[in-house]
C-alpha positions, 0 to 999 in steps of 0.5 A: 603422729598424725591422728594423735600429734603424739610421737610414737616413742611418747605413745608406746606402752601408754593405754590407747585411751590416753593416746587417743581419748575418743577411742574410750567412748561407749561401745568401744570396749564390747567392739573390741571383745567382739573382735578377740572372741570372733576374729572379724575386722571391725571398721571404726568411724571410717574406712581408714580406722580398723581393728582386727584379731591379733593371732598368736600360738593357739589362737587369737590373743588380742586385737589391732588397731590400724589407723 
């Protein structure tokens, strides 16, 4: 909530770019694909914003963004 001003309940289930429009900027979708493809962690704009692989049965199933 500190980063976006949106309560967690209001953000849950919404597209990430609705909650944080800056993440829809150029290069972000490619960076998500790279994280999912390689499993490498990517640091976005500052050390406090990171994207990493979401692992499930059978390997990488998506990406996780930590703020």
